[in-house]
C-alpha positions as CSV (number, residue, x, y, z in Angstrom):
1,M,5.5,16.1,-17.7
2,T,3.1,18.7,-16.4
3,V,0.4,16.4,-15.0
4,Y,1.4,13.0,-13.7
5,L,-1.6,10.6,-13.1
6,D,0.2,7.2,-13.3
7,H,1.2,6.6,-9.7
8,A,0.0,3.0,-9.9
9,A,2.8,2.4,-12.3
10,T,5.4,4.2,-10.2
11,S,5.2,7.1,-7.8
12,P,8.1,9.7,-7.5
13,L,10.4,9.4,-4.5
14,R,9.0,11.3,-1.6
15,P,11.4,13.9,0.0
16,E,11.8,12.1,3.3
17,V,12.4,8.8,1.5
18,L,15.1,10.4,-0.8
19,A,16.9,11.8,2.3
20,A,16.9,8.5,4.1
21,Y,17.9,6.6,1.0
22,T,20.8,9.0,0.2
23,E,22.2,8.8,3.7
24,A,22.0,5.0,3.7
25,L,23.6,4.6,0.3
26,Q,26.8,6.0,1.9
27,L,27.1,3.0,4.2
28,V,30.0,0.8,3.4
29,G,29.7,-2.9,4.3
30,N,27.9,-6.1,3.4
31,P,25.1,-6.8,6.0
32,S,26.4,-10.4,6.2
33,A,29.9,-9.4,7.1
34,I,31.0,-9.8,10.7
35,H,33.2,-6.7,10.9
36,S,32.0,-3.3,12.3
37,A,31.1,-1.9,8.9
38,G,29.1,-4.9,8.0
39,Q,27.3,-4.9,11.3
40,A,26.4,-1.3,10.9
41,A,24.8,-2.1,7.5
42,R,23.1,-5.0,9.2
43,A,21.7,-2.8,11.9
44,T,20.2,-0.5,9.2
45,L,18.6,-3.5,7.5
46,E,17.1,-4.9,10.7
47,D,15.8,-1.5,11.7
48,A,14.1,-1.3,8.3
49,R,12.6,-4.8,8.8
50,E,11.3,-3.9,12.2
51,R,9.7,-0.7,11.0
52,L,8.2,-2.3,7.9
53,A,6.7,-5.1,10.0
54,A,5.1,-2.6,12.3
55,V,3.3,-1.0,9.4
56,I,2.3,-4.3,7.8
57,R,1.4,-5.7,11.2
58,C,3.4,-8.8,11.0
59,D,6.3,-10.4,12.8
60,R,9.7,-8.9,11.9
61,N,10.9,-12.4,10.9
62,E,8.1,-12.6,8.4
63,V,9.5,-9.8,6.3
64,I,11.6,-11.2,3.4
65,F,13.3,-8.4,1.4
66,T,13.2,-8.9,-2.4
67,S,13.7,-6.8,-5.5
68,G,10.0,-6.0,-5.8
69,G,6.5,-7.3,-6.5
70,T,7.4,-9.5,-9.5
71,E,10.0,-11.4,-7.6
72,S,7.8,-11.6,-4.5
73,N,4.9,-13.0,-6.4
74,N,7.1,-15.6,-8.2
75,L,8.7,-16.7,-5.0
76,A,5.4,-17.1,-3.3
77,I,3.6,-18.9,-6.1
78,K,6.4,-21.2,-7.2
79,G,7.6,-21.7,-3.6
80,L,4.2,-22.7,-2.2
81,F,3.4,-24.9,-5.2
82,A,6.7,-26.8,-4.8
83,K,5.9,-27.6,-1.1
84,R,2.4,-28.8,-1.7
85,E,1.1,-32.3,-2.7
86,G,-1.8,-30.9,-4.6
87,N,-1.6,-29.9,-8.3
88,L,-4.4,-27.4,-8.6
89,I,-4.0,-23.6,-8.4
90,I,-7.1,-21.4,-7.9
91,T,-6.8,-17.8,-9.2
92,S,-8.5,-15.3,-11.5
93,A,-7.7,-14.1,-15.0
94,A,-7.6,-10.5,-13.7
95,E,-4.3,-10.9,-11.8
96,H,-1.2,-8.9,-12.5
97,H,1.1,-10.6,-15.1
98,A,3.6,-11.2,-12.3
99,V,1.1,-13.7,-11.0
100,L,-0.4,-14.9,-14.3
101,D,2.9,-15.6,-16.0
102,A,4.2,-17.5,-12.9
103,I,1.0,-19.6,-12.9
104,E,1.1,-20.2,-16.6
105,Y,4.7,-21.3,-16.3
106,L,3.6,-23.9,-13.7
107,E,0.7,-24.9,-15.9
108,K,3.2,-25.8,-18.6
109,E,5.1,-27.8,-16.1
110,G,1.9,-29.8,-15.3
111,A,-0.1,-27.8,-12.8
112,E,-3.9,-27.5,-13.2
113,V,-5.5,-24.1,-12.9
114,H,-9.0,-23.1,-12.0
115,W,-9.9,-19.6,-13.2
116,L,-12.5,-18.1,-11.0
117,S,-15.4,-16.2,-12.5
118,M,-15.9,-12.5,-11.6
119,S,-18.8,-10.0,-12.0
120,S,-18.9,-7.2,-14.6
121,E,-17.7,-5.0,-11.7
122,G,-14.6,-7.1,-11.1
123,V,-15.8,-8.9,-8.0
124,I,-14.6,-12.5,-7.4
125,D,-17.3,-15.2,-7.2
126,L,-16.8,-16.4,-3.6
127,V,-19.6,-19.0,-4.0
128,E,-17.7,-20.6,-6.9
129,L,-14.5,-20.5,-4.8
130,S,-16.3,-22.2,-1.9
131,G,-17.6,-24.9,-4.2
132,V,-14.2,-25.6,-5.8
133,L,-12.5,-25.8,-2.4
134,E,-15.2,-28.2,-1.1
135,D,-15.2,-30.5,-4.1
136,R,-11.4,-30.5,-4.8
137,H,-9.6,-29.4,-1.6
138,Q,-7.4,-32.5,-1.7
139,D,-6.1,-31.4,-5.1
140,V,-5.5,-27.7,-4.3
141,A,-2.0,-26.5,-3.8
142,L,-2.8,-22.8,-3.3
143,V,-5.1,-19.9,-3.9
144,A,-3.7,-16.7,-5.4
145,L,-5.8,-13.6,-5.5
146,M,-4.7,-10.0,-5.5
147,W,-5.9,-7.8,-2.7
148,V,-6.5,-4.7,-4.9
149,N,-6.6,-4.9,-8.7
150,N,-3.9,-2.6,-10.1
151,E,-6.1,-1.6,-13.1
152,T,-9.5,-1.0,-11.6
153,G,-8.8,-0.6,-7.9
154,V,-11.4,-3.2,-7.0
155,I,-10.8,-4.6,-3.5
156,T,-11.0,-8.4,-3.0
157,P,-12.4,-9.5,0.4
158,I,-9.2,-11.3,1.4
159,A,-10.4,-12.3,4.9
160,E,-13.4,-14.1,3.3
161,V,-11.1,-15.9,0.9
162,T,-8.7,-17.0,3.6
163,A,-11.6,-18.1,5.8
164,L,-12.9,-20.4,3.1
165,A,-9.4,-21.8,2.4
166,A,-8.6,-22.3,6.1
167,K,-11.3,-25.0,6.4
168,Y,-9.1,-27.2,4.3
169,G,-5.6,-26.0,5.4
170,I,-4.9,-24.4,2.0
171,P,-2.5,-21.5,1.8
172,V,-3.5,-18.3,0.2
173,H,-1.1,-15.9,-1.5
174,S,-2.1,-12.3,-2.3
175,D,-0.4,-9.7,-4.5
176,G,-0.7,-6.8,-2.2
177,V,1.2,-4.3,-4.3
178,A,-1.7,-2.1,-5.2
179,A,-3.3,-2.5,-1.7
180,F,-0.4,-1.7,0.6
181,G,-0.6,1.9,1.8
182,H,-4.0,2.5,0.2
183,T,-6.3,0.2,2.1
184,E,-6.1,-1.7,5.4
185,T,-3.6,-4.6,5.0
186,N,-3.2,-6.1,8.4
187,F,-1.2,-9.3,7.6
188,A,-1.6,-10.8,11.1
189,N,-5.4,-10.7,10.8
190,S,-5.6,-11.5,7.1
191,G,-5.2,-15.3,7.3
192,L,-2.7,-15.1,4.4
193,A,0.3,-17.4,4.0
194,T,2.2,-14.9,1.9
195,M,1.7,-11.3,0.6
196,A,3.8,-9.4,-2.0
197,V,4.5,-5.7,-1.5
198,T,6.8,-3.2,-3.2
199,A,8.3,0.3,-2.4
200,H,7.9,2.2,-5.6
201,K,4.1,2.5,-5.5
202,L,4.4,4.4,-2.2
203,G,7.1,6.9,-3.2
204,G,10.0,4.5,-2.4
205,P,12.8,3.3,-4.8
206,V,12.3,1.0,-7.7
207,G,14.0,-2.4,-7.1
208,T,13.0,-2.9,-3.5
209,G,10.1,-5.0,-2.2
210,A,9.2,-7.7,0.2
211,L,7.4,-11.0,0.5
212,I,5.6,-11.4,3.8
213,V,5.8,-15.1,4.7
214,S,3.9,-16.3,7.8
215,R,6.0,-18.2,10.3
216,A,3.8,-21.3,9.7
217,T,4.5,-21.2,5.9
218,N,7.3,-23.1,4.2
219,L,8.5,-22.2,0.7
220,V,11.0,-23.6,-1.7
221,P,13.4,-20.7,-2.6
222,L,13.9,-19.5,-6.2
223,F,17.5,-18.4,-5.6
224,H,20.3,-20.5,-4.0
225,G,23.6,-19.3,-2.9
226,G,23.8,-17.6,0.5
227,G,21.1,-18.5,2.9
228,Q,20.0,-14.9,3.5
229,E,16.5,-13.9,4.4
230,R,15.4,-17.0,6.3
231,A,17.2,-19.0,3.5
232,L,14.3,-18.0,1.2
233,R,16.1,-15.3,-0.8
234,A,19.8,-15.6,-1.4
235,G,21.8,-12.6,-2.4
236,T,23.5,-9.6,-0.8
237,M,20.9,-7.7,1.1
238,D,20.1,-4.0,0.2
239,A,20.2,-2.1,3.4
240,A,19.7,1.3,1.8
241,G,16.7,0.1,-0.3
242,A,15.2,-1.5,2.8
243,I,15.4,1.6,4.9
244,A,14.0,3.7,2.1
245,F,11.1,1.2,1.8
246,A,10.4,1.4,5.5
247,V,10.3,5.2,5.5
248,A,8.0,5.2,2.4
249,A,5.7,2.7,4.2
250,E,5.6,4.8,7.4
251,T,4.7,8.0,5.5
252,P,0.9,8.1,5.3
253,Q,-0.7,8.5,1.9
254,P,-3.2,11.3,1.5
255,D,-6.9,10.6,1.7
256,Y,-7.8,10.5,-2.0
257,R,-11.6,10.3,-1.7
258,A,-12.2,13.9,-2.6
259,L,-10.0,13.4,-5.8
260,E,-11.8,10.2,-6.6
261,A,-15.2,12.0,-6.4
262,L,-13.9,14.9,-8.5
263,A,-12.5,12.5,-11.2
264,V,-15.7,10.6,-11.4
265,Q,-17.7,13.8,-11.7
266,L,-15.5,15.2,-14.4
267,I,-14.9,12.1,-16.5
268,S,-18.2,10.2,-16.3
269,P,-19.9,12.4,-18.9
270,L,-17.4,11.0,-21.4
271,G,-16.5,7.6,-20.1
272,K,-17.7,4.7,-17.9
273,L,-16.1,3.8,-14.6
274,T,-15.2,0.2,-15.0
275,R,-15.7,-1.0,-11.5
276,G,-19.1,0.5,-11.1
277,A,-20.3,0.4,-7.5
278,A,-17.8,-2.3,-6.5
279,P,-15.7,-1.5,-3.4
280,G,-12.4,0.0,-4.5
281,V,-9.4,2.1,-3.4
282,P,-9.8,5.8,-4.2
283,N,-6.4,6.2,-5.8
284,I,-7.0,4.0,-8.9
285,L,-9.8,4.6,-11.4
286,S,-10.3,3.0,-14.8
287,F,-12.7,4.4,-17.5
288,T,-13.7,3.1,-20.9
289,F,-14.6,5.4,-23.8
290,E,-16.8,3.7,-26.3
291,G,-15.5,3.9,-29.8
292,G,-12.1,5.2,-28.8
293,S,-8.7,3.5,-28.6
294,G,-7.1,3.6,-25.2
295,E,-3.7,3.5,-26.8
296,S,-4.5,6.5,-29.0
297,M,-5.9,8.5,-26.0
298,L,-2.7,7.7,-24.0
299,F,-0.5,9.2,-26.7
300,L,-2.7,12.1,-27.3
301,L,-2.8,12.9,-23.6
302,D,1.0,12.5,-23.5
303,Q,1.3,15.2,-26.2
304,A,-0.8,17.4,-23.9
305,E,1.8,16.6,-21.2
306,I,-0.6,14.5,-19.2
307,A,0.6,11.0,-18.1
308,V,-2.0,8.2,-17.7
309,S,-2.0,4.5,-18.5
310,N,-4.1,2.1,-20.4
311,G,-3.4,-0.8,-18.0
312,S,-0.4,-2.3,-16.2
313,A,2.9,-0.5,-16.9
314,C,4.5,-4.0,-17.1
315,T,2.8,-4.6,-20.4
316,A,3.4,-1.1,-21.8
317,G,4.4,-0.9,-25.4
318,V,2.2,-3.8,-26.3
319,A,-1.0,-2.9,-28.1
320,R,-3.6,-5.2,-26.5
321,A,-6.9,-5.0,-24.8
322,S,-6.9,-5.0,-21.0
323,H,-6.9,-8.6,-19.8
324,V,-8.5,-7.4,-16.6
325,L,-11.5,-5.9,-18.4
326,L,-11.8,-9.0,-20.6
327,A,-12.0,-11.1,-17.5
328,M,-14.8,-8.9,-16.3
329,G,-16.8,-9.6,-19.4
330,F,-16.0,-6.4,-21.4
331,S,-15.8,-6.9,-25.1
332,Q,-12.5,-6.7,-27.0
333,T,-13.5,-3.2,-28.2
334,E,-14.5,-2.0,-24.8
335,A,-11.4,-3.4,-23.1
336,S,-9.3,-1.6,-25.7
337,S,-10.9,1.7,-24.9
338,A,-9.7,2.0,-21.3
339,I,-7.5,4.5,-19.6
340,R,-6.4,4.3,-16.0
341,I,-5.7,7.3,-13.9
342,S,-4.0,6.9,-10.5
343,F,-3.2,9.4,-7.8
344,G,-0.2,10.1,-5.6
345,P,0.8,12.6,-2.9
346,Q,1.5,15.3,-5.5
347,T,-1.9,15.0,-7.3
348,T,-4.1,18.0,-7.1
349,A,-7.6,19.0,-8.2
350,E,-5.9,21.2,-10.8
351,D,-4.4,18.1,-12.4
352,L,-7.8,16.5,-12.7
353,N,-9.2,19.7,-14.2
354,A,-6.4,19.7,-16.7
355,L,-7.3,16.1,-17.7
356,A,-11.0,17.0,-17.9
357,E,-10.2,19.9,-20.2
358,A,-8.1,17.8,-22.5
359,L,-10.3,14.7,-22.6
360,P,-13.2,15.9,-24.9
361,N,-10.8,16.6,-27.8
362,V,-8.7,13.6,-27.1
363,V,-11.7,11.2,-27.0
364,A,-13.2,12.8,-30.2
365,T,-9.9,12.4,-32.0
366,A,-9.4,8.9,-30.8
367,R,-12.8,7.9,-32.1
368,K,-11.9,9.1,-35.6
369,I,-8.6,7.2,-35.8
């Protein structure tokens, strides 16, 4: 693939991460074993925990290693809900499916869900959130809102959300997967009970993530069998994955604002930026192309050796309109005409110029299909 513009799906391993990962993979020993080999693996794991905590700005004991964002979101949402007396979950329809599907599972088990409204630019209605919390705080089990939307890049004002929930002692979980490394995510100052993060959006390995759980927060675990990770996540701990994640988190991402401006300049004559003027991260941009099929454009660009996405990679292979854009009030047709481009450390201006050169023919062809 000549031009890769799908880093929000997964970003290639960075050289320094690969080096640390390869070295750590040669360790022999279960981190829970008491012999020297096990304790060496444990030392690597705890070094990773310390370093990751320093980047996230949390206590080292608040880092619970998992297999990635999906597990972290499930552990937080189901674990928080099981500990609370309330039955109401407040969220939005624009969440990642790792959150939506977990909540819909709980809904089938008897939970009630309040779906917050959002503007056409993807901004949560905080006035509505305040009203629901005031009227029904005794019923609310948790609030779950992503920090950055993985399709549009829109930033949720998490500090404002947690301040509203704190009035009533209600925990807030945030899917921080698209935010971590791309905007300020100071967990200690966020007011969050839990936050999900993962390595492979930062140039780390797939299959490694973490749930940050504040020391004041209690969860019911999803897995049982070993008592690892504060007894919240049973299973043999992956020291190599953890240290690779730490190195990826420590390695600064480039400043993508110049690429963002160039992409908007090149693509806006053909498409519409879905988030408009809403605050967003500069590495994720979503455009709609009236009259065209996002799925067709994706495949046509792929033939031109340009990789983009038409939404979350977790729903790839399923032809459907973006649920995020539908939640923002876009029509079915508009929501089906979107493509997402996302940047990583390897992205260049030449990549965006190649996309801009290919797009006119791609859009024109898609509109005829």
